N, CA, C and O atoms as a GROMACS GRO file, in nm:
protein
  356
    1UNK      N    1   0.082  -0.120   0.000
    1UNK     CA    2   0.000   0.000   0.000
    1UNK      C    3   0.085   0.126   0.000
    1UNK      O    4   0.034   0.235   0.021
    2UNK      N    5   0.214   0.112  -0.023
    2UNK     CA    6   0.299   0.231  -0.028
    2UNK      C    7   0.336   0.261  -0.172
    2UNK      O    8   0.330   0.173  -0.258
    3UNK      N    9   0.374   0.382  -0.195
    3UNK     CA   10   0.416   0.420  -0.330
    3UNK      C   11   0.300   0.460  -0.418
    3UNK      O   12   0.186   0.471  -0.373
    4UNK      N   13   0.331   0.482  -0.543
    4UNK     CA   14   0.230   0.524  -0.640
    4UNK      C   15   0.139   0.408  -0.677
    4UNK      O   16   0.179   0.292  -0.666
    5UNK      N   17   0.015   0.439  -0.722
    5UNK     CA   18  -0.073   0.332  -0.768
    5UNK      C   19  -0.012   0.257  -0.885
    5UNK      O   20   0.059   0.315  -0.967
    6UNK      N   21  -0.039   0.128  -0.891
    6UNK     CA   22   0.013   0.046  -1.000
    6UNK      C   23  -0.102   0.002  -1.091
    6UNK      O   24  -0.209  -0.034  -1.043
    7UNK      N   25  -0.078   0.005  -1.218
    7UNK     CA   26  -0.181  -0.035  -1.314
    7UNK      C   27  -0.199  -0.187  -1.312
    7UNK      O   28  -0.105  -0.262  -1.288
    8UNK      N   29  -0.323  -0.229  -1.338
    8UNK     CA   30  -0.353  -0.372  -1.345
    8UNK      C   31  -0.459  -0.394  -1.451
    8UNK      O   32  -0.545  -0.308  -1.472
    9UNK      N   33  -0.454  -0.507  -1.516
    9UNK     CA   34  -0.557  -0.543  -1.613
    9UNK      C   35  -0.674  -0.604  -1.537
    9UNK      O   36  -0.657  -0.704  -1.467
   10UNK      N   37  -0.790  -0.545  -1.551
   10UNK     CA   38  -0.911  -0.593  -1.484
   10UNK      C   39  -1.012  -0.630  -1.592
   10UNK      O   40  -1.057  -0.544  -1.668
   11UNK      N   41  -1.048  -0.756  -1.598
   11UNK     CA   42  -1.148  -0.802  -1.695
   11UNK      C   43  -1.287  -0.762  -1.646
   11UNK      O   44  -1.309  -0.747  -1.526
   12UNK      N   45  -1.380  -0.746  -1.737
   12UNK     CA   46  -1.513  -0.698  -1.705
   12UNK      C   47  -1.589  -0.788  -1.606
   12UNK      O   48  -1.675  -0.739  -1.533
   13UNK      N   49  -1.560  -0.914  -1.604
   13UNK     CA   50  -1.632  -1.006  -1.516
   13UNK      C   51  -1.590  -0.990  -1.369
   13UNK      O   52  -1.665  -1.028  -1.279
   14UNK      N   53  -1.473  -0.937  -1.346
   14UNK     CA   54  -1.418  -0.931  -1.210
   14UNK      C   55  -1.504  -0.853  -1.111
   14UNK      O   56  -1.524  -0.901  -1.000
   15UNK      N   57  -1.557  -0.734  -1.146
   15UNK     CA   58  -1.643  -0.664  -1.050
   15UNK      C   59  -1.768  -0.746  -1.014
   15UNK      O   60  -1.814  -0.741  -0.900
   16UNK      N   61  -1.821  -0.820  -1.111
   16UNK     CA   62  -1.939  -0.902  -1.082
   16UNK      C   63  -1.906  -1.018  -0.989
   16UNK      O   64  -1.983  -1.048  -0.898
   17UNK      N   65  -1.792  -1.082  -1.011
   17UNK     CA   66  -1.752  -1.194  -0.926
   17UNK      C   67  -1.723  -1.145  -0.784
   17UNK      O   68  -1.770  -1.204  -0.687
   18UNK      N   69  -1.647  -1.037  -0.771
   18UNK     CA   70  -1.616  -0.982  -0.639
   18UNK      C   71  -1.743  -0.929  -0.573
   18UNK      O   72  -1.764  -0.950  -0.453
   19UNK      N   73  -1.827  -0.861  -0.650
   19UNK     CA   74  -1.953  -0.809  -0.596
   19UNK      C   75  -2.045  -0.920  -0.548
   19UNK      O   76  -2.105  -0.909  -0.442
   20UNK      N   77  -2.055  -1.028  -0.626
   20UNK     CA   78  -2.140  -1.141  -0.586
   20UNK      C   79  -2.086  -1.207  -0.460
   20UNK      O   80  -2.164  -1.245  -0.372
   21UNK      N   81  -1.955  -1.219  -0.449
   21UNK     CA   82  -1.894  -1.278  -0.330
   21UNK      C   83  -1.922  -1.191  -0.207
   21UNK      O   84  -1.956  -1.243  -0.101
   22UNK      N   85  -1.909  -1.060  -0.222
   22UNK     CA   86  -1.936  -0.969  -0.110
   22UNK      C   87  -2.084  -0.974  -0.071
   22UNK      O   88  -2.117  -0.977   0.048
   23UNK      N   89  -2.173  -0.977  -0.169
   23UNK     CA   90  -2.316  -0.987  -0.139
   23UNK      C   91  -2.346  -1.114  -0.062
   23UNK      O   92  -2.428  -1.114   0.030
   24UNK      N   93  -2.280  -1.223  -0.099
   24UNK     CA   94  -2.301  -1.350  -0.031
   24UNK      C   95  -2.248  -1.345   0.112
   24UNK      O   96  -2.316  -1.388   0.205
   25UNK      N   97  -2.128  -1.293   0.129
   25UNK     CA   98  -2.067  -1.285   0.262
   25UNK      C   99  -2.150  -1.197   0.356
   25UNK      O  100  -2.167  -1.230   0.473
   26UNK      N  101  -2.201  -1.086   0.304
   26UNK     CA  102  -2.275  -0.991   0.388
   26UNK      C  103  -2.426  -1.013   0.384
   26UNK      O  104  -2.502  -0.934   0.438
   27UNK      N  105  -2.469  -1.121   0.320
   27UNK     CA  106  -2.611  -1.159   0.314
   27UNK      C  107  -2.697  -1.049   0.253
   27UNK      O  108  -2.806  -1.021   0.302
   28UNK      N  109  -2.649  -0.988   0.146
   28UNK     CA  110  -2.724  -0.884   0.076
   28UNK      C  111  -2.799  -0.949  -0.040
   28UNK      O  112  -2.738  -1.013  -0.125
   29UNK      N  113  -2.930  -0.932  -0.044
   29UNK     CA  114  -3.009  -0.996  -0.147
   29UNK      C  115  -3.111  -0.902  -0.212
   29UNK      O  116  -3.174  -0.938  -0.311
   30UNK      N  117  -3.127  -0.783  -0.158
   30UNK     CA  118  -3.238  -0.696  -0.196
   30UNK      C  119  -3.191  -0.583  -0.286
   30UNK      O  120  -3.092  -0.516  -0.258
   31UNK      N  121  -3.265  -0.561  -0.395
   31UNK     CA  122  -3.230  -0.450  -0.485
   31UNK      C  123  -3.269  -0.316  -0.424
   31UNK      O  124  -3.240  -0.212  -0.482
   32UNK      N  125  -3.334  -0.317  -0.307
   32UNK     CA  126  -3.370  -0.193  -0.239
   32UNK      C  127  -3.258  -0.136  -0.152
   32UNK      O  128  -3.276  -0.032  -0.089
   33UNK      N  129  -3.143  -0.204  -0.149
   33UNK     CA  130  -3.030  -0.153  -0.073
   33UNK      C  131  -2.976  -0.025  -0.136
   33UNK      O  132  -2.991  -0.004  -0.257
   34UNK      N  133  -2.914   0.058  -0.056
   34UNK     CA  134  -2.839   0.174  -0.104
   34UNK      C  135  -2.700   0.162  -0.043
   34UNK      O  136  -2.685   0.168   0.079
   35UNK      N  137  -2.600   0.143  -0.126
   35UNK     CA  138  -2.463   0.124  -0.080
   35UNK      C  139  -2.391   0.259  -0.081
   35UNK      O  140  -2.390   0.329  -0.182
   36UNK      N  141  -2.333   0.294   0.033
   36UNK     CA  142  -2.259   0.419   0.044
   36UNK      C  143  -2.111   0.387   0.046
   36UNK      O  144  -2.062   0.319   0.136
   37UNK      N  145  -2.038   0.435  -0.055
   37UNK     CA  146  -1.897   0.404  -0.071
   37UNK      C  147  -1.803   0.484   0.016
   37UNK      O  148  -1.683   0.459   0.015
   38UNK      N  149  -1.852   0.578   0.090
   38UNK     CA  150  -1.778   0.659   0.188
   38UNK      C  151  -1.645   0.714   0.138
   38UNK      O  152  -1.546   0.715   0.211
   39UNK      N  153  -1.643   0.760   0.016
   39UNK     CA  154  -1.526   0.832  -0.033
   39UNK      C  155  -1.410   0.748  -0.079
   39UNK      O  156  -1.302   0.801  -0.106
   40UNK      N  157  -1.429   0.617  -0.090
   40UNK     CA  158  -1.319   0.534  -0.141
   40UNK      C  159  -1.297   0.564  -0.289
   40UNK      O  160  -1.393   0.577  -0.365
   41UNK      N  161  -1.172   0.576  -0.330
   41UNK     CA  162  -1.149   0.602  -0.472
   41UNK      C  163  -1.191   0.482  -0.557
   41UNK      O  164  -1.171   0.367  -0.518
   42UNK      N  165  -1.249   0.509  -0.671
   42UNK     CA  166  -1.299   0.401  -0.755
   42UNK      C  167  -1.188   0.323  -0.822
   42UNK      O  168  -1.212   0.215  -0.875
   43UNK      N  169  -1.064   0.376  -0.822
   43UNK     CA  170  -0.952   0.299  -0.876
   43UNK      C  171  -0.897   0.201  -0.774
   43UNK      O  172  -0.811   0.120  -0.806
   44UNK      N  173  -0.946   0.209  -0.650
   44UNK     CA  174  -0.905   0.116  -0.545
   44UNK      C  175  -0.989  -0.011  -0.558
   44UNK      O  176  -1.108  -0.003  -0.592
   45UNK      N  177  -0.931  -0.126  -0.533
   45UNK     CA  178  -1.003  -0.252  -0.548
   45UNK      C  179  -1.132  -0.253  -0.468
   45UNK      O  180  -1.236  -0.296  -0.518
   46UNK      N  181  -1.127  -0.208  -0.345
   46UNK     CA  182  -1.247  -0.212  -0.262
   46UNK      C  183  -1.352  -0.114  -0.311
   46UNK      O  184  -1.470  -0.147  -0.313
   47UNK      N  185  -1.311   0.004  -0.351
   47UNK     CA  186  -1.408   0.103  -0.399
   47UNK      C  187  -1.464   0.071  -0.535
   47UNK      O  188  -1.585   0.077  -0.556
   48UNK      N  189  -1.378   0.037  -0.627
   48UNK     CA  190  -1.421   0.017  -0.765
   48UNK      C  191  -1.473  -0.121  -0.796
   48UNK      O  192  -1.568  -0.135  -0.873
   49UNK      N  193  -1.413  -0.223  -0.738
   49UNK     CA  194  -1.457  -0.358  -0.770
   49UNK      C  195  -1.560  -0.411  -0.672
   49UNK      O  196  -1.666  -0.458  -0.714
   50UNK      N  197  -1.532  -0.404  -0.543
   50UNK     CA  198  -1.625  -0.459  -0.444
   50UNK      C  199  -1.750  -0.372  -0.432
   50UNK      O  200  -1.862  -0.423  -0.440
   51UNK      N  201  -1.732  -0.242  -0.415
   51UNK     CA  202  -1.846  -0.153  -0.396
   51UNK      C  203  -1.936  -0.145  -0.517
   51UNK      O  204  -2.056  -0.172  -0.507
   52UNK      N  205  -1.880  -0.109  -0.629
   52UNK     CA  206  -1.961  -0.102  -0.750
   52UNK      C  207  -2.010  -0.240  -0.793
   52UNK      O  208  -2.120  -0.254  -0.845
   53UNK      N  209  -1.928  -0.341  -0.770
   53UNK     CA  210  -1.969  -0.478  -0.803
   53UNK      C  211  -2.094  -0.519  -0.727
   53UNK      O  212  -2.185  -0.578  -0.784
   54UNK      N  213  -2.098  -0.489  -0.596
   54UNK     CA  214  -2.219  -0.520  -0.518
   54UNK      C  215  -2.339  -0.444  -0.573
   54UNK      O  216  -2.449  -0.499  -0.582
   55UNK      N  217  -2.317  -0.320  -0.608
   55UNK     CA  218  -2.424  -0.239  -0.663
   55UNK      C  219  -2.476  -0.298  -0.794
   55UNK      O  220  -2.597  -0.302  -0.816
   56UNK      N  221  -2.387  -0.343  -0.880
   56UNK     CA  222  -2.428  -0.402  -1.008
   56UNK      C  223  -2.499  -0.534  -0.989
   56UNK      O  224  -2.599  -0.561  -1.056
   57UNK      N  225  -2.449  -0.617  -0.899
   57UNK     CA  226  -2.511  -0.747  -0.875
   57UNK      C  227  -2.652  -0.729  -0.820
   57UNK      O  228  -2.744  -0.800  -0.861
   58UNK      N  229  -2.670  -0.635  -0.728
   58UNK     CA  230  -2.801  -0.612  -0.666
   58UNK      C  231  -2.889  -0.520  -0.748
   58UNK      O  232  -3.009  -0.507  -0.721
   59UNK      N  233  -2.832  -0.454  -0.848
   59UNK     CA  234  -2.904  -0.353  -0.927
   59UNK      C  235  -2.960  -0.245  -0.834
   59UNK      O  236  -3.078  -0.211  -0.839
   60UNK      N  237  -2.872  -0.192  -0.749
   60UNK     CA  238  -2.913  -0.090  -0.654
   60UNK      C  239  -2.818   0.029  -0.662
   60UNK      O  240  -2.710   0.019  -0.720
   61UNK      N  241  -2.859   0.143  -0.605
   61UNK     CA  242  -2.774   0.262  -0.610
   61UNK      C  243  -2.645   0.248  -0.530
   61UNK      O  244  -2.639   0.177  -0.429
   62UNK      N  245  -2.542   0.317  -0.577
   62UNK     CA  246  -2.413   0.324  -0.509
   62UNK      C  247  -2.380   0.472  -0.493
   62UNK      O  248  -2.346   0.539  -0.591
   63UNK      N  249  -2.388   0.522  -0.371
   63UNK     CA  250  -2.364   0.664  -0.344
   63UNK      C  251  -2.218   0.685  -0.309
   63UNK      O  252  -2.160   0.609  -0.230
   64UNK      N  253  -2.158   0.786  -0.367
   64UNK     CA  254  -2.019   0.819  -0.335
   64UNK      C  255  -2.007   0.969  -0.308
   64UNK      O  256  -2.088   1.049  -0.355
   65UNK      N  257  -1.905   1.004  -0.232
   65UNK     CA  258  -1.873   1.144  -0.206
   65UNK      C  259  -1.739   1.174  -0.269
   65UNK      O  260  -1.654   1.086  -0.284
   66UNK      N  261  -1.720   1.298  -0.305
   66UNK     CA  262  -1.592   1.338  -0.361
   66UNK      C  263  -1.480   1.324  -0.259
   66UNK      O  264  -1.369   1.283  -0.294
   67UNK      N  265  -1.509   1.357  -0.133
   67UNK     CA  266  -1.406   1.351  -0.030
   67UNK      C  267  -1.468   1.300   0.100
   67UNK      O  268  -1.576   1.344   0.141
   68UNK      N  269  -1.400   1.207   0.165
   68UNK     CA  270  -1.448   1.153   0.292
   68UNK      C  271  -1.421   1.250   0.404
   68UNK      O  272  -1.312   1.306   0.415
   69UNK      N  273  -1.521   1.270   0.489
   69UNK     CA  274  -1.506   1.351   0.609
   69UNK      C  275  -1.571   1.274   0.724
   69UNK      O  276  -1.691   1.247   0.723
   70UNK      N  277  -1.491   1.239   0.823
   70UNK     CA  278  -1.542   1.165   0.938
   70UNK      C  279  -1.650   1.244   1.011
   70UNK      O  280  -1.744   1.185   1.064
   71UNK      N  281  -1.638   1.374   1.014
   71UNK     CA  282  -1.733   1.457   1.088
   71UNK      C  283  -1.872   1.459   1.026
   71UNK      O  284  -1.970   1.488   1.095
   72UNK      N  285  -1.884   1.427   0.897
   72UNK     CA  286  -2.015   1.427   0.831
   72UNK      C  287  -2.058   1.288   0.786
   72UNK      O  288  -2.157   1.273   0.714
   73UNK      N  289  -1.984   1.186   0.827
   73UNK     CA  290  -2.010   1.049   0.779
   73UNK      C  291  -2.155   1.005   0.803
   73UNK      O  292  -2.222   0.963   0.709
   74UNK      N  293  -2.203   1.014   0.926
   74UNK     CA  294  -2.338   0.967   0.956
   74UNK      C  295  -2.444   1.056   0.892
   74UNK      O  296  -2.550   1.008   0.852
   75UNK      N  297  -2.417   1.185   0.881
   75UNK     CA  298  -2.509   1.274   0.810
   75UNK      C  299  -2.518   1.236   0.663
   75UNK      O  300  -2.626   1.237   0.604
   76UNK      N  301  -2.403   1.201   0.603
   76UNK     CA  302  -2.402   1.157   0.464
   76UNK      C  303  -2.481   1.028   0.446
   76UNK      O  304  -2.556   1.013   0.350
   77UNK      N  305  -2.464   0.934   0.540
   77UNK     CA  306  -2.540   0.808   0.534
   77UNK      C  307  -2.689   0.836   0.538
   77UNK      O  308  -2.766   0.776   0.463
   78UNK      N  309  -2.730   0.928   0.624
   78UNK     CA  310  -2.872   0.964   0.634
   78UNK      C  311  -2.920   1.035   0.508
   78UNK      O  312  -3.030   1.008   0.460
   79UNK      N  313  -2.837   1.124   0.454
   79UNK     CA  314  -2.874   1.198   0.334
   79UNK      C  315  -2.900   1.104   0.217
   79UNK      O  316  -2.996   1.123   0.142
   80UNK      N  317  -2.814   1.004   0.200
   80UNK     CA  318  -2.828   0.910   0.088
   80UNK      C  319  -2.917   0.790   0.121
   80UNK      O  320  -2.937   0.703   0.037
   81UNK      N  321  -2.970   0.787   0.245
   81UNK     CA  322  -3.055   0.677   0.291
   81UNK      C  323  -2.985   0.543   0.274
   81UNK      O  324  -3.043   0.445   0.227
   82UNK      N  325  -2.858   0.542   0.313
   82UNK     CA  326  -2.774   0.422   0.297
   82UNK      C  327  -2.821   0.309   0.389
   82UNK      O  328  -2.849   0.331   0.507
   83UNK      N  329  -2.829   0.190   0.333
   83UNK     CA  330  -2.859   0.070   0.412
   83UNK      C  331  -2.735  -0.016   0.428
   83UNK      O  332  -2.732  -0.104   0.514
   84UNK      N  333  -2.633   0.010   0.347
   84UNK     CA  334  -2.506  -0.063   0.352
   84UNK      C  335  -2.395   0.041   0.339
   84UNK      O  336  -2.401   0.128   0.252
   85UNK      N  337  -2.294   0.032   0.426
   85UNK     CA  338  -2.180   0.122   0.411
   85UNK      C  339  -2.056   0.040   0.379
   85UNK      O  340  -2.039  -0.072   0.428
   86UNK      N  341  -1.972   0.097   0.298
   86UNK     CA  342  -1.845   0.035   0.262
   86UNK      C  343  -1.736   0.125   0.316
   86UNK      O  344  -1.729   0.243   0.281
   87UNK      N  345  -1.652   0.069   0.401
   87UNK     CA  346  -1.555   0.152   0.470
   87UNK      C  347  -1.430   0.070   0.496
   87UNK      O  348  -1.438  -0.050   0.525
   88UNK      N  349  -1.316   0.133   0.487
   88UNK     CA  350  -1.190   0.072   0.527
   88UNK      C  351  -1.136   0.157   0.641
   88UNK      O  352  -1.107   0.275   0.623
   89UNK      N  353  -1.123   0.098   0.758
   89UNK     CA  354  -1.083   0.174   0.876
   89UNK      C  355  -0.935   0.171   0.898
   89UNK      O  356  -0.886   0.231   0.994
   0.00000   0.00000   0.00000
């Protein structure tokens, strides 16, 4: 996790496979979920593949913010009516 980001070849099926695995692990089955990505960059595996992948598998919204702020995190969750949050602590 140190240094500059490194490029990787990501095939189109990968977000779906990772998203389906995450949905299974977290018992997400409903297209009524709203996933809040909490400011993770979409070029990051967790933000771009797991988060968006879960959204695509469930066919549900994926809310993101331009910049993460801990002081407004719960307000943001309420604003977007998030039922699932994606966060790396």
